[in-house]
C-alpha positions in Angstrom: 25.0 2.1 34.6 25.2 2.5 38.4 24.1 -0.4 40.6 20.3 -0.2 41.3 19.7 2.4 38.6 16.7 1.9 36.4 17.0 0.9 32.7 17.4 3.9 30.5 14.9 4.4 27.7 17.2 3.5 24.9 18.0 0.1 26.5 14.3 -0.5 27.1 13.6 0.1 23.5 16.2 -2.3 22.3 14.6 -4.9 24.6 11.0 -4.1 23.4 11.8 -4.1 19.7 14.1 -7.1 19.9 11.5 -9.1 21.8 8.8 -8.2 19.3 10.9 -9.2 16.3 11.9 -12.5 17.8 8.3 -13.2 18.9 7.0 -12.6 15.4 9.7 -15.0 14.0 8.5 -17.6 16.4 4.7 -16.9 16.1 4.4 -16.4 12.4 3.8 -20.1 11.7 1.2 -20.2 14.5 -0.7 -17.2 13.2 -0.9 -18.9 9.8 -3.1 -21.6 11.3 -5.5 -19.0 12.9 -7.8 -16.4 11.5 -5.4 -13.7 12.6 -3.0 -11.5 10.7 0.4 -10.2 12.0 -1.0 -6.7 11.7 -3.6 -7.4 14.4 -0.8 -8.4 16.8 1.3 -5.3 16.0 -1.8 -3.1 16.4 -2.5 -4.5 19.9 1.2 -4.2 21.0 1.4 -0.6 19.7 -1.8 0.3 21.6 -0.5 -1.3 24.8 2.8 0.5 24.5 1.0 3.9 24.0 -0.6 6.3 26.5 -3.6 4.1 27.1 -1.4 1.2 28.1 2.1 1.3 29.6 2.8 4.8 28.2 6.2 3.8 26.8 5.4 5.5 23.4 3.8 8.9 23.1 3.4 10.0 19.5 1.4 13.2 18.7 0.4 12.9 15.0 0.1 16.7 14.8 3.5 17.6 16.4 5.4 14.8 14.6 3.5 15.0 11.3 6.6 15.9 9.3 8.6 12.9 10.4 5.6 10.5 10.3 4.9 11.6 6.7 8.5 10.7 5.6 8.3 7.3 7.2 4.8 6.6 5.8 5.8 7.8 2.3 8.9 5.5 2.2 6.8 2.6 3.4 4.1 3.3 0.8 6.6 3.7 -2.1 8.3 0.4 -1.3 5.0 -1.4 -1.1 3.8 0.0 -4.4 7.0 -1.0 -6.2 6.5 -4.5 -4.8 2.9 -4.7 -6.0 4.0 -3.7 -9.5 6.7 -6.4 -9.5 4.0 -9.0 -8.6 1.6 -8.2 -11.5 3.1 -10.4 -14.2 0.4 -9.8 -16.9 0.8 -7.7 -20.0 -1.1 -4.4 -19.9 -3.0 -5.5 -23.0 -4.6 -8.4 -21.2 -8.3 -8.0 -20.5 -7.9 -8.9 -16.9 -6.5 -5.4 -16.3 -10.0 -4.0 -16.9 -10.9 -5.0 -13.3 -8.2 -3.3 -11.3 -8.4 -0.2 -13.6 -12.2 0.0 -13.0 -11.6 -0.5 -9.2 -8.7 2.0 -9.1 -10.5 4.7 -11.0 -14.3 4.4 -11.1 -14.8 2.7 -7.7 -12.4 5.2 -6.2 -14.4 8.1 -7.6 -17.7 6.8 -6.3 -16.2 6.0 -2.9 -14.9 9.6 -2.8 -18.3 11.1 -3.6 -20.1 9.0 -1.0 -17.4 9.8 1.7 -17.6 13.5 1.0 -21.4 13.3 1.5 -20.9 11.5 4.8 -18.4 14.2 5.9 -20.7 17.1 5.0 -24.1 15.8 6.0 -23.4 13.3 8.8 -20.2 14.6 10.4 -21.0 18.3 9.6 -17.4 19.0 8.3 -16.7 21.9 6.0 -16.5 20.8 2.4 -12.7 21.1 2.3 -12.4 18.9 5.4 -14.9 16.4 4.0 -12.8 16.1 0.8 -9.6 15.6 2.8 -11.4 12.9 4.8 -12.5 11.2 1.5 -9.1 11.4 0.0 -7.5 9.8 3.1 -10.1 6.9 3.4 -10.8 6.2 -0.3 -7.5 4.4 -1.2 -7.1 0.7 -0.5 -4.0 -0.8 1.0 -1.3 -2.6 -1.0 0.5 -4.0 2.2 -2.1 -5.0 4.8 -4.1 -6.9 2.2 -1.4 -9.7 2.1 -3.8 -12.5 2.6 -5.9 -11.5 -0.4 -3.0 -10.2 -2.5 -1.0 -11.9 -5.2 1.9 -14.0 -3.8 2.7 -16.2 -6.7 3.5 -13.9 -9.6 1.8 -16.3 -12.0 -1.5 -16.0 -10.2 -4.3 -14.7 -12.4 -7.1 -15.1 -9.9 -9.5 -12.3 -10.4 -9.9 -11.3 -6.8 -6.2 -11.4 -5.9 -5.1 -9.7 -9.1 -7.9 -7.0 -9.0 -7.3 -6.1 -5.3 -3.5 -5.9 -5.8 -3.8 -3.8 -8.9 -6.4 -1.5 -7.2 -4.1 -0.9 -4.3 -1.3 0.0 -6.6 -3.3 2.5 -8.6 -5.5 4.4 -6.2 -3.0 5.5 -3.6 -1.5 7.9 -6.1 -4.9 9.0 -7.5 -6.0 10.3 -4.1 -3.3 13.0 -3.9 -4.8 15.7 -6.1 -8.2 15.3 -4.3 -6.4 15.7 -1.0 -4.8 18.9 -2.2 -8.1 20.3 -3.5 -9.5 19.8 0.0 -6.5 21.4 1.7 -6.8 24.3 -0.8 -10.4 24.9 0.2 -9.2 24.9 3.8 -6.9 27.8 2.9 -3.6 25.9 3.0 -1.2 28.0 0.8 0.7 25.1 -0.7 -2.5 23.7 -2.1 -3.9 27.0 -3.4 -3.1 26.1 -7.1 -5.4 23.1 -6.8 -8.4 25.4 -6.4 -7.7 27.4 -9.5 -9.3 27.0 -13.0 -6.4 25.2 -14.5 -6.5 22.4 -12.0 -7.9 19.8 -14.4 -4.9 20.2 -16.7 -2.5 20.0 -13.8 -4.1 16.8 -12.4 -4.2 15.2 -15.9 -0.5 16.0 -16.4 0.5 14.6 -13.0 -1.4 11.4 -13.7 -0.1 10.7 -17.2 3.4 11.9 -16.3 3.4 9.5 -13.4 2.2 6.6 -15.7 4.6 7.3 -18.5 7.6 8.5 -16.5 7.5 5.5 -14.1 7.2 3.1 -17.0 10.1 4.6 -19.0 12.3 4.8 -16.0 11.7 1.2 -15.1 12.4 0.0 -18.7 15.5 2.2 -18.9 17.2 1.2 -15.7 16.1 -2.5 -16.0 17.5 -2.8 -19.5 20.7 -0.9 -18.6 21.4 -3.3 -15.7 20.8 -6.3 -17.9 23.0 -4.9 -20.7 25.9 -4.3 -18.3 25.5 -7.8 -16.8 25.3 -9.6 -20.1 27.9 -7.7 -22.0 30.4 -6.7 -19.4 29.6 -9.0 -16.4 29.3 -6.0 -14.1 26.5 -4.5 -12.0 26.1 -7.9 -10.4 24.5 -8.4 -7.0 23.5 -5.5 -4.6 19.8 -5.9 -5.5 18.9 -4.1 -2.4 20.7 -1.0 -3.7 19.1 -1.5 -7.1 15.6 -1.7 -5.5 15.9 1.4 -3.4 17.7 3.3 -6.1 15.0 2.6 -8.7 12.3 3.7 -6.3 14.1 6.9 -5.4 15.0 7.8 -9.1 11.5 7.1 -10.3 9.9 9.2 -7.5 12.4 12.0 -7.8 12.6 12.3 -11.6 8.8 12.2 -11.9 8.4 14.9 -9.2 11.0 17.0 -11.1 8.6 17.1 -14.1 5.6 17.7 -11.7 4.3 14.2 -12.2 2.7 11.9 -9.6 5.6 10.1 -8.1 3.4 7.6 -6.2 1.9 6.3 -9.4 5.3 6.4 -11.1 6.9 4.0 -8.5 4.1 1.5 -9.1 4.6 1.7 -12.9 8.4 1.3 -12.5 7.7 -2.0 -10.7 5.3 -3.0 -13.5 7.9 -2.1 -16.2 10.6 -4.2 -14.5 8.3 -7.2 -14.4 7.4 -6.6 -18.1 11.1 -6.9 -19.1 11.2 -10.3 -17.4 7.9 -11.5 -18.9 8.9 -10.5 -22.4 11.9 -12.8 -22.1 10.5 -15.6 -20.1 7.1 -15.8 -21.8 4.6 -18.1 -20.2 7.2 -20.1 -18.3 7.4 -19.2 -14.6 10.4 -17.2 -13.5 11.5 -19.9 -11.1 11.5 -22.5 -13.8 13.5 -20.2 -16.1 16.1 -19.6 -13.4 16.3 -23.2 -12.1 18.4 -24.2 -9.1 21.0 -21.6 -8.3 24.0 -22.6 -6.2 26.3 -20.1 -4.5 29.0 -20.5 -7.1 26.7 -20.2 -10.1 24.9 -16.9 -9.3 27.1 -14.8 -11.6 26.5 -17.3 -14.5 22.7 -17.1 -14.0 22.7 -13.3 -13.6 24.5 -12.9 -16.9 22.8 -15.6 -18.9 20.9 -14.0 -21.8 17.7 -15.9 -21.1 17.9 -16.2 -17.3 19.2 -12.8 -16.4 15.8 -10.9 -16.5 14.1 -13.5 -14.4 17.0 -13.6 -11.9 17.1 -9.8 -11.5 13.4 -9.4 -11.1 13.0 -12.2 -8.6 15.9 -11.2 -6.5 14.6 -7.7 -6.3 11.1 -9.0 -5.4 12.5 -11.3 -2.7 14.3 -8.3 -1.1 11.1 -6.2 -1.3 9.0 -8.9 0.3 11.3 -8.8 3.3 11.1 -5.0 3.4 7.3 -5.3 3.4 7.3 -7.4 6.6 9.4 -4.7 8.3 7.2 -1.9 6.9 4.0 -3.6 8.2 5.6 -4.1 11.6 6.7 -0.5 12.0 3.7 1.2 10.5 1.0 -0.7 12.4 3.0 -0.5 15.6 3.0 3.3 15.2 -0.7 3.3 14.3 -1.5 1.4 17.5 0.6 3.9 19.6 -1.1 6.9 17.9 -4.6 5.3 18.5 -3.7 4.7 22.1 -3.0 8.5 22.4 -6.0 9.8 20.4 -8.5 7.3 21.8 -11.0 5.2 19.9 -13.5 7.4 18.2 -17.2 6.5 18.3 -17.6 8.5 15.1 -14.8 6.5 13.6 -16.6 3.2 14.4 -19.8 4.6 12.8 -18.1 5.8 9.7 -16.1 2.5 9.4 -19.4 0.6 9.5 -20.8 2.8 6.7 -17.6 2.5 4.7 -17.2 -1.2 4.9 -20.9 -2.3 4.7 -22.5 0.5 2.6 -20.1 2.7 0.7 -17.6 0.1 -0.6 -20.4 -2.4 -1.6 -22.4 0.3 -3.3 -19.4 1.6 -5.2 -18.6 -2.0 -6.4 -22.1 -2.6 -7.6 -22.2 0.7 -9.5 -18.8 0.4 -11.1 -18.4 -3.3 -12.0 -21.4 -3.6 -14.2 -20.6 -5.2 -17.6 -17.5 -7.0 -16.3 -17.2 -10.8 -16.1 -17.2 -11.5 -12.4 -19.3 -14.0 -10.4 -21.6 -12.8 -7.6 -19.1 -14.3 -5.1 -16.2 -12.5 -6.6 -18.1 -9.3 -6.6 -19.0 -9.8 -2.9 -15.4 -10.5 -2.0 -14.2 -7.4 -3.8 -16.8 -5.4 -2.0 -15.7 -6.6 1.4 -11.9 -6.5 0.9 -11.5 -2.7 0.6 -8.8 -2.7 3.2 -7.5 0.6 4.5 -3.9 1.0 5.8 -0.6 2.7 5.0 -1.9 4.9 2.2 -4.5 6.3 4.6 -1.8 6.9 7.3 0.4 8.6 4.8 -2.3 11.0 3.6 -3.4 11.7 7.2 0.1 12.7 8.3 0.6 14.7 5.1 -2.5 16.7 5.8 -1.6 17.2 9.5 1.7 19.0 8.4 -0.4 22.1 7.6 -2.5 24.4 9.7 -6.2 24.1 9.0 -9.2 24.2 11.4 -7.2 23.5 14.6 -10.4 22.8 16.5 -11.2 19.9 14.2 -7.8 18.2 14.0 -7.9 16.0 17.1 -11.4 14.8 16.2 -10.4 14.2 12.6 -7.2 12.3 13.6 -9.0 10.0 16.1 -11.7 9.3 13.5 -9.2 8.2 10.8 -7.0 6.2 13.1 -10.1 4.3 14.4 -11.2 3.5 10.9 -7.8 2.1 9.8 -7.6 0.1 13.0 -11.1 -1.3 12.5 -10.1 -2.3 9.0 -7.0 -4.2 10.3 -9.1 -6.1 12.8 -12.2 -6.9 10.7 -10.3 -7.7 7.5 -7.6 -9.5 9.5 -10.1 -11.8 11.1 -12.1 -12.5 7.9 -9.4 -12.7 5.2 -8.1 -16.3 5.7 -11.5 -18.0 6.3 -13.2 -16.1 3.4 -10.4 -16.9 1.0 -10.5 -20.6 2.0 -14.3 -20.5 1.4 -13.8 -18.7 -2.0 -11.3 -21.4 -3.2 -13.6 -24.2 -2.1 -16.4 -22.6 -4.1 -14.2 -22.0 -7.1 -13.1 -25.6 -7.1 -16.7 -26.8 -7.1 -17.5 -24.5 -10.0 -14.4 -25.7 -11.9 -15.5 -29.3 -11.4 -19.0 -28.4 -12.8 
């Protein structure tokens, strides 16, 4: 670079990204002591780097929708696989009734109420209202880290239910999104407006459930067989992780199934292999201390191998989740900085968080064993995030009502940002309060 010349954009980006990453490594322990989430910090930084701040990032969600969809899809799939790995409870256990009810019934009621808001309050055409509902109805499996399962042995109803809900409903939203796009005359979605759509949606759903489960079992057992019998296929868990996600998604799509649901089920299946071998004993106890020289022995041990494989894959995925959260929320902040904060978005966010989600919870959790406090916590923590970003960018790839797109985009980005801020501030204090109350009840 010539003397006196300004820093080129590539060099500037190295400095910005490097500074942010090092800052988070330093500040993470500090943020743990405050009612703040890392996502709130990323959102602010992204907004300041965007057009409303220093104008170092300018991302048009419409023009860059194709690339943004790929990035968001990869992020979503990795997060869903991770959630599946964390849920260490047999599918026959009654605790699954809660996340299934949340992921199906609560999702359906939320969709209906959001469609009504879109049509009667926002005056959207029916197709656009359905698209809006499909984007906003799913809850997030990444940004809910403070209320999500961290210890795989955790059976707390709130953590387990919200984690399972986030794993299920992201995939369920897809056919509704396509129905909305079909009503908006998007050619690719035309089949979803035809009479046979119910059969197609049912096939996608069950093919996603079954295909993902079988793929997870098949690959997991194959790797363990090779390790135990031949002492090969050792290490490279990062390749195994990404490979399983890609195979699950790709093979399920090849049979016209729902690949998003399949990836979640693949994570569940891999965890099931471990649980079937380890039983009630925690994976860390099964594995024990592992020195650098004993990794191969542990990875090939008949009893320890499933726990070792699953936990090393999960550890890698947890690191990926941090990077995903950083990248996606930074992009969200930059896009929001360009679109502007929508007053309509703030109003719909208030309705979604304080009316729609609580009403859906009250209507759909009847008959299940939950305390009033647990029900209230589930009603509040309907966090929106990467799933909503993915479906937004997916929809923006197609041409529909161009006069509505900018308004629609600003509205959705504002709602997701509001969720990051409100739920980020409240998650840690509310969870501490919940555990204090739960301890008092246990003592009684």
